[in-house]
C-alpha positions, 0 to 999 in steps of 0.5 A: 907628539905632545911637543907639537900640540903644545907648540900649536897651543902656543901659536893659538895663544899668540893668535888670541893675544894671550902671548905677545910672540915667541920672543916673549920672556919666560919670566913674564909668566914665571919670574923664577926664570930670569935667564943666564949670564944676562941672556933672557930665556924666551918662549922661542928657546923653549920651543926649540929645545935650547933652553939651557936648563938642567932637566935630565932626560933619563929614562933608565932611572926611577928617580929621574925628572923624566920618570917623575913627569910620567908617574908623579903627581906634581908636574908643576913642581918639576917644571918650575924646579928646573934651573938655568945652567947655561946660556939659552939658544946655544945648544939643542938638548931634548928635554921633555920638562921644557914642554911641560913648562910651555904647557904651564905657560899656556895655562897661565897666559890663557887662564884656561886649563890646557886640556880645555884650551887645546880641545876648544882651539884644536880638537873641536875645529878638527872634528876630533871630538869623536876620537876623544870620546873614546879616551875621556881622560885624554885631555883632563886631569882625571888620573894622568895629571894636569898636563898631558903626556906623550904616551897617551897621545899615541892612541889619539894619533892612531885613531886620528890616522884611521879616521881623518887626514889633517893638513894645516895650512896657514892656520886653516884646517882641512879635514878629509874623512876616512872613506873606508 
């Protein structure tokens, strides 16, 4: 679920003029990502999980980058430590580290913490504030680290399903309250 929310945040940042478009080079935000064999790494590649980076999506090893994202405290180091190992845009490979990199890009582009930006641009307009009061640390850096994680969003998804139905059409939010 985090991937969807980060993608929406990228779209909001584009609408707000902080990001040019999805074809903007990642190197505009983080120069260490220069591309591979002359092919520029873009936000589109990150959004489509075709970045060509060396992030190992392994859940069984306590030493994998995935485990470090969930339990570590330096998400930026992990996300920025990814190396480009193949041409971007060629192979789809699910890599949660790419989502973390997108979150950092949103923060760098907007100058705002991802938690605050997503709350302001998505949760508040959706009237999801009531849900978030139940989980005060959900979008903050209190003990989950500066970037949100999938496992936390499960509770939010369940609460939102119980209380609201969201339909996003052309950037407009239509809220239907739970009548039970």
